[in-house]
C-alpha positions as a printed Julia matrix, in Angstrom:
469×3 Matrix{Float64}:
 -17.66   22.89   -5.1
 -18.23   20.16   -2.23
 -19.47   17.38   -4.6
 -17.03   14.81   -5.57
 -19.16   13.77   -8.6
 -19.08   17.13   -9.61
 -15.42   17.6    -9.67
 -14.95   14.09  -11.66
 -17.79   15.5   -14.1
 -17.25   18.58  -14.57
 -12.72   18.47  -14.94
 -13.67   15.77  -17.44
 -16.16   17.8   -19.28
 -13.31   21.14  -18.94
 -11.08   19.11  -20.52
 -12.89   17.52  -23.46
 -13.88   21.1   -24.18
 -10.82   22.66  -23.95
  -8.74   20.14  -26.2
 -11.98   20.73  -28.82
 -11.28   24.19  -28.85
  -7.14   24.19  -28.9
  -7.54   21.88  -31.97
 -10.11   24.42  -33.4
  -8.02   26.9   -32.98
  -4.63   25.82  -33.62
  -6.7    23.86  -36.84
  -7.92   27.1   -38.4
  -4.12   29.14  -37.46
  -2.2    26.43  -39.36
  -4.56   26.05  -41.96
  -4.96   29.79  -42.83
  -1.54   29.77  -43.19
  -1.09   26.68  -44.95
  -3.86   28.04  -47.29
  -2.1    31.05  -48.14
   1.07   29.37  -48.98
  -0.51   27.4   -51.15
  -2.06   29.57  -53.07
   0.82   31.43  -53.31
   2.38   28.21  -54.3
   0.03   27.0   -56.91
  -0.25   30.2   -58.68
   3.42   30.66  -59.14
   4.14   26.72  -60.46
   1.15   27.59  -62.89
   2.55   30.46  -64.03
   6.36   29.09  -64.99
   4.38   26.36  -66.29
   2.49   28.21  -68.63
   5.9    29.93  -69.58
   7.64   27.41  -69.75
   4.9    25.41  -72.12
   4.95   28.58  -74.54
   8.7    29.07  -75.01
   9.94   25.54  -74.94
   6.8    22.89  -75.76
   5.55   20.22  -74.42
   9.36   18.86  -73.36
   9.73   21.93  -71.04
   6.69   21.75  -69.33
   7.15   18.49  -68.43
  10.78   18.01  -67.24
   9.42   21.44  -64.78
   6.57   19.16  -63.87
   8.79   16.36  -62.84
  10.73   18.3   -60.85
   8.5    20.18  -58.77
   7.36   16.84  -57.99
  10.23   15.85  -56.27
  10.93   19.09  -54.87
   7.53   19.95  -53.66
   6.17   16.33  -53.89
   3.44   17.8   -55.74
   1.35   16.42  -58.85
   0.25   18.63  -61.39
  -0.68   18.67  -64.75
  -1.39   21.07  -67.18
  -4.67   21.0   -68.85
  -5.26   23.83  -72.26
  -8.81   24.84  -72.9
  -9.63   22.08  -75.14
  -8.75   19.48  -71.45
  -5.86   17.79  -73.08
  -3.41   17.21  -70.99
  -0.47   19.55  -72.34
   2.81   17.13  -71.67
   0.62   14.13  -73.02
   1.07   12.37  -69.93
  -1.67    9.32  -68.88
  -4.0    11.32  -67.07
  -5.75    9.64  -63.88
  -9.17    9.51  -63.05
  -9.34   12.29  -60.67
  -6.94   14.65  -62.52
  -9.93   14.62  -64.86
 -12.94   14.77  -62.78
 -10.77   17.97  -61.22
 -10.37   20.17  -64.05
 -14.16   19.21  -65.29
 -15.47   20.54  -61.89
 -16.4    16.89  -60.82
 -16.73   16.33  -57.44
 -14.36   13.53  -56.07
 -16.15   10.83  -53.34
 -15.07   11.0   -50.12
 -14.78    7.3   -48.75
 -14.78    8.01  -44.96
 -14.82   10.06  -41.72
 -11.16   11.51  -42.06
 -11.37   12.62  -45.99
 -15.1    14.73  -44.71
 -13.12   16.03  -41.25
  -9.53   17.17  -43.88
  -9.37   19.51  -46.42
  -9.54   17.87  -49.75
  -6.62   16.87  -51.95
  -7.34   17.76  -54.83
  -6.91   21.5   -56.02
  -8.01   23.26  -59.35
  -6.73   26.76  -61.01
  -7.05   28.67  -63.97
  -5.14   30.95  -65.9
  -5.89   33.17  -68.95
  -2.85   34.57  -70.85
  -2.42   38.22  -72.41
  -2.57   36.44  -75.83
  -6.1    34.49  -75.0
  -5.37   31.53  -73.8
  -6.67   29.8   -71.1
  -5.01   26.65  -68.78
  -6.46   25.01  -65.96
  -3.71   23.52  -62.89
  -4.58   20.54  -60.59
  -2.5    19.8   -58.35
  -3.27   17.06  -55.8
  -1.29   18.15  -52.05
   0.88   15.3   -50.51
  -0.22   14.01  -47.22
   0.38   14.95  -43.79
   1.54   13.03  -41.09
  -2.06   12.04  -40.25
  -3.58   13.92  -43.02
  -3.23   16.37  -45.98
  -1.26   19.04  -44.54
  -1.05   16.95  -41.18
  -4.11   19.5   -39.68
  -6.03   16.8   -38.23
  -2.74   14.69  -36.69
  -2.03   17.95  -34.93
  -5.75   18.12  -33.72
  -5.65   14.81  -31.8
  -1.97   15.54  -30.39
  -3.7    18.7   -29.5
  -6.18   16.98  -27.4
  -3.93   14.31  -26.15
  -2.11   16.3   -24.26
  -4.53   18.63  -23.03
  -6.51   16.11  -21.55
  -3.78   14.71  -19.82
  -2.81   16.93  -18.69
  -5.72   18.06  -16.93
  -6.54   14.25  -16.39
  -2.82   13.93  -14.15
  -3.77   16.92  -12.18
  -7.23   15.26  -11.35
  -5.44   11.88  -10.39
  -2.83   13.78   -8.57
  -6.38   16.02   -7.18
  -8.04   13.02   -6.27
  -5.55   10.33   -4.62
  -3.35   12.51   -2.73
  -5.69   12.77    0.24
  -6.75    8.85   -0.04
  -2.82    7.73    0.31
  -2.64    9.66    3.19
  -5.64    7.8     4.54
  -4.11    4.72    3.69
  -1.09    5.67    5.22
  -2.44    6.93    8.33
  -4.49    3.73    8.66
  -1.72    1.88    8.6
  -0.01    3.03   11.32
  -2.96    3.05   13.71
  -3.62   -0.78   12.16
   0.08   -1.35   14.33
  -0.81    0.95   17.32
   0.42    3.87   16.84
  -2.3     5.9    18.3
  -1.65    9.55   17.27
  -1.75    8.87   13.48
  -3.15   11.04   11.57
  -4.53   12.12    7.65
  -5.36   15.84    7.83
  -3.56   18.45    5.99
  -6.16   18.76    3.03
  -6.74   22.73    4.44
 -10.42   24.13    5.52
 -11.33   24.72    1.73
 -11.77   21.71    0.61
 -15.19   20.07    1.5
 -15.44   16.77   -0.51
 -16.57   13.42    0.13
 -13.04   12.36    0.48
 -12.36   15.66    3.19
 -14.86   14.69    4.69
 -14.16   10.88    4.64
 -10.18   12.14    5.57
 -11.78   14.7     8.85
 -14.0    11.67   10.15
 -11.08    9.34   10.07
  -9.11   12.23   12.26
 -12.05   12.13   14.56
 -11.94    7.99   15.25
  -8.34    8.12   15.53
  -8.67   10.79   17.78
 -11.85    9.44   20.14
  -9.81    6.4    19.96
  -6.56    7.64   20.82
  -8.35    9.18   24.09
 -10.47    5.93   24.7
  -7.59    4.03   24.67
  -4.9     6.68   27.65
  -8.19    6.81   29.25
  -8.79    3.15   29.72
  -4.97    2.74   30.58
  -5.0     5.19   33.64
  -7.45    3.68   34.92
  -5.96    0.94   35.13
  -3.25    2.29   36.09
  -4.66    4.35   38.88
  -6.87    1.37   40.03
  -3.83   -0.43   40.68
  -2.53    1.9    42.07
  -5.4     3.02   44.25
  -5.95   -0.6    45.62
  -2.17   -0.82   47.15
  -3.27    1.01   49.96
  -5.91   -1.27   50.99
  -4.66   -4.54   49.96
  -1.48   -3.46   52.75
  -3.64   -2.31   55.19
  -5.43   -5.82   54.88
  -1.47   -7.7    55.11
  -1.09   -6.02   58.52
  -4.5    -6.49   60.07
  -4.34  -10.57   59.02
  -1.15  -10.58   61.15
  -2.59   -9.2    63.93
  -5.4   -11.32   63.33
  -2.84  -14.34   63.46
  -1.26  -12.98   66.67
  -4.76  -12.71   68.53
  -7.12  -15.96   67.6
  -6.63  -19.24   68.19
  -6.01  -22.29   66.23
  -9.55  -22.99   64.73
  -9.62  -19.4    62.83
  -6.0   -20.51   61.35
  -7.57  -22.2    57.84
  -9.49  -18.71   57.51
  -6.7   -16.58   57.81
  -4.69  -18.84   55.85
  -7.54  -18.65   53.01
  -7.08  -14.86   53.36
  -3.79  -14.52   53.15
  -4.09  -16.8    49.68
  -6.99  -14.38   48.32
  -4.81  -11.05   48.76
  -1.63  -12.97   47.5
  -3.34  -13.59   44.44
  -5.02  -10.09   44.68
  -1.36   -8.42   44.75
   0.17  -10.97   42.01
  -2.99   -9.57   39.89
  -2.17   -5.86   40.77
   1.23   -6.34   39.91
   0.21   -8.13   36.43
  -1.48   -4.71   35.58
   0.62   -2.91   36.77
   2.55   -3.95   34.38
   0.21   -3.99   31.34
   0.13   -0.12   32.05
   3.92    0.0    32.27
   4.96   -1.69   29.19
   1.86    0.15   27.05
   3.3     3.36   27.88
   6.67    2.03   26.43
   9.69    0.76   27.54
  12.12    3.6    27.28
  12.68    3.56   30.67
  13.88    0.52   30.71
  17.2    -1.15   30.64
  18.68   -2.8    27.64
  20.62   -5.25   26.77
  22.19   -7.7    25.02
  19.93  -11.45   25.98
  20.98  -14.66   25.13
  18.05  -16.24   24.31
  19.19  -19.61   24.68
  20.71  -19.33   28.58
  16.93  -17.36   28.99
  15.02  -20.22   27.69
  17.11  -22.9    29.17
  16.72  -21.01   32.83
  12.9   -20.75   32.61
  12.62  -23.93   31.77
  14.42  -25.74   34.56
  11.91  -23.74   36.97
   9.04  -24.72   35.31
  10.04  -28.26   34.62
  10.12  -28.24   39.16
   6.97  -26.29   39.2
   5.19  -29.09   36.9
   6.46  -32.06   38.93
   3.76  -31.7    40.88
   1.05  -32.46   37.7
   3.18  -35.56   36.71
   4.82  -33.23   33.81
   7.9   -31.75   32.2
   9.05  -29.69   30.53
  11.92  -30.1    27.75
  14.06  -26.85   25.97
  15.52  -27.56   22.85
  17.44  -24.76   21.75
  18.45  -25.72   17.94
  20.2   -22.33   17.12
  21.3   -20.08   19.75
  21.04  -16.39   19.47
  20.96  -13.04   21.13
  18.54  -10.6    21.16
  18.54   -6.56   22.42
  16.14   -5.95   24.96
  15.31   -5.39   28.77
  16.51   -9.19   30.16
  13.51   -9.21   33.11
  10.82   -8.0    30.31
  11.87  -10.78   28.02
  11.79  -12.94   30.77
   8.37  -12.54   31.83
   7.16  -12.63   28.67
   8.6   -16.07   27.43
   7.84  -17.4    31.37
   4.22  -16.17   31.21
   3.81  -18.86   28.19
   5.58  -21.78   29.34
   3.42  -21.33   33.0
   0.56  -21.62   31.13
   1.4   -24.03   28.95
   1.91  -26.14   31.83
  -1.4   -25.29   33.49
  -3.16  -26.17   30.49
  -1.04  -29.26   29.13
  -2.76  -32.87   30.09
  -1.28  -34.86   33.15
   1.63  -37.1    32.53
   2.36  -35.39   29.27
   5.19  -32.72   28.68
   5.82  -29.33   27.56
   8.55  -28.37   24.92
  10.28  -25.66   24.47
  12.13  -24.96   20.98
  14.37  -21.62   20.03
  15.66  -21.34   16.4
  16.23  -18.49   14.11
  15.31  -18.59   10.39
  16.81  -15.66    7.71
  14.19  -13.44    6.13
  15.89  -11.87    3.3
  19.16   -9.61    5.27
  17.1   -10.0     8.45
  17.45  -13.26   11.37
  14.33  -13.67   13.15
  14.46  -15.83   16.77
  11.8   -18.23   16.92
  10.43  -19.99   19.85
   8.17  -22.2    20.41
   6.16  -22.94   23.21
   3.72  -26.83   22.82
   1.81  -28.55   25.2
  -0.5   -31.17   24.89
  -3.53  -29.72   26.28
  -7.07  -29.48   25.08
  -6.13  -26.95   22.68
  -8.42  -23.78   21.86
 -11.87  -22.74   20.23
 -10.38  -21.32   16.89
 -12.7   -18.07   17.26
 -10.94  -17.91   20.3
  -6.92  -17.97   19.39
  -7.04  -14.09   18.23
  -8.46  -12.7    22.16
  -5.76  -14.75   23.97
  -3.83  -11.88   24.53
  -6.77   -9.02   25.51
  -6.5    -8.32   29.67
  -8.83  -10.35   31.32
  -9.65  -13.12   28.82
 -10.41  -16.38   29.6
 -11.93  -19.04   27.13
 -13.59  -20.82   30.62
 -14.37  -19.13   34.05
 -14.87  -22.2    35.94
 -11.23  -23.93   34.68
  -9.58  -19.78   35.14
 -10.46  -20.3    38.83
  -9.37  -23.38   39.3
  -6.35  -23.31   38.05
  -5.8   -19.72   39.6
  -5.52  -17.49   36.66
  -6.92  -13.67   35.15
  -5.85  -13.16   32.33
  -3.04  -11.27   32.13
  -0.33  -13.56   31.74
  -0.35  -13.92   27.9
  -1.79   -9.94   27.34
   1.9    -9.42   29.26
   3.42  -11.57   26.66
   2.14   -9.94   24.03
   2.92   -6.52   25.0
   6.47   -7.31   25.68
   7.42   -8.75   22.81
   5.08   -5.99   20.56
   7.46   -3.75   22.27
  10.72   -5.41   21.79
   9.2    -5.47   17.55
   8.59   -8.75   17.66
   5.15  -10.66   16.96
   3.1   -13.35   19.1
   0.46  -16.1    17.75
  -1.03  -18.58   19.17
  -2.12  -21.84   17.07
  -4.02  -25.16   17.49
  -1.91  -28.37   16.99
  -3.15  -31.13   14.77
  -2.54  -33.97   17.23
  -3.31  -31.92   19.95
  -2.66  -29.1    21.83
  -1.52  -25.52   21.9
   1.68  -24.04   20.03
   2.52  -19.81   21.11
   5.14  -18.85   18.54
   7.0   -15.31   19.41
   9.39  -13.87   17.21
  12.35  -11.32   17.98
  14.62   -9.74   15.91
  18.15  -11.36   16.59
  20.46   -8.91   17.31
  23.43   -7.91   14.55
  26.12   -9.13   17.14
  24.9   -12.25   17.26
  27.71  -14.59   16.99
  27.8   -17.41   15.0
  25.61  -20.81   15.13
  27.75  -23.23   16.61
  27.72  -26.56   14.33
  24.4   -28.82   14.74
  25.34  -31.87   16.74
  24.18  -33.47   19.62
  25.6   -31.2    22.15
  23.6   -28.56   20.55
  20.42  -30.13   22.28
  19.51  -29.45   25.24
  16.66  -31.16   27.26
  15.98  -30.57   30.4
  13.69  -31.94   32.96
  13.72  -35.47   31.15
  12.77  -38.05   33.7
  15.37  -41.12   34.38
């Protein structure tokens, strides 16, 4: 059976048929036993009541029938051949109609589906006397003798069991698919949702297999792209090295009139070399940081060092960079990698901030349940970024404006390195436009458990680097 529709339809149909058949079978079995027991009880009561009447008169039979009502929960009336109740008690309408064989009308569906509680039985004595006994059976938990209630209970239980296994059968692959989707979205390209077996061929199984095929294809493409990037970077190093050697020889053999062109060649060669280094860094980050040395990194010291260098370089544009360390903390990671990640963001901010403005780097911590997160915010006063481009800033080689990228020397690799380095350290990075203008890049990193306690907040806690006098 390969159709999910047929599985659902036939499963529910089977459940309904199963509980109906079980209810009917058990109801018939219980009814037969109940009918047999009731017939024997009625015969015994009729004989004993007639005997009590003939031997002890009206008082004796009344006492006997009252005892039966208290012990058996049966309402019994005994009539003689003339239709008179022998105890002289008031006779209810149902008892009089039953002894006359007049059918009692049924008022609702439950009465139609259940046996009649009013029973009639006659007895002729050897002396020629004829007696009629009328009995009203006690109601069961859901009806007379409890038969309909038992059937309903059987139906509910049996259908519940079938529907439970059907729900498990349908939900299990969906849960596996959801878990694999979450893992794939988090960057685990090895995530698969298989394990259903080859026999299952319904729509959900086909969806799971299509997802696994998609994930496998995606993993292949990403790994191929990473290998291609790494191979190209390595292959470019050899001709670049020969270019540098040829450039050095050309400087020795050429005159002063060629120095300008050679300097330009040297500049472009250095840019190409820097781009290759960044490409190799991205390829290395994509393969993980298991082989990189990790240790405790004091973020406050790291931020101050980066800001000091960036502020010195920004003086040529009339800008300055300031650091505000509100909460110093320690993270676990690779110092060089974290330095490069934060430095790329700061340099990007100093490159695009307006002349004469400042770039602010703020470090603080935030408590999130049982975990503490270090937050580094880098804000500039530049033109900002279009909203639809914010999520693309951390892609390799992405530039908003190619002309501006050539002007500033950027190739769109710095923020891509930042995103991968931060992600490999268990953190996140995002960009947002500031309401007052400019761009804000926020880096979040998990704080190490060994972080020393925060010093008291005072004036000395805030360090501003690069402030002009």
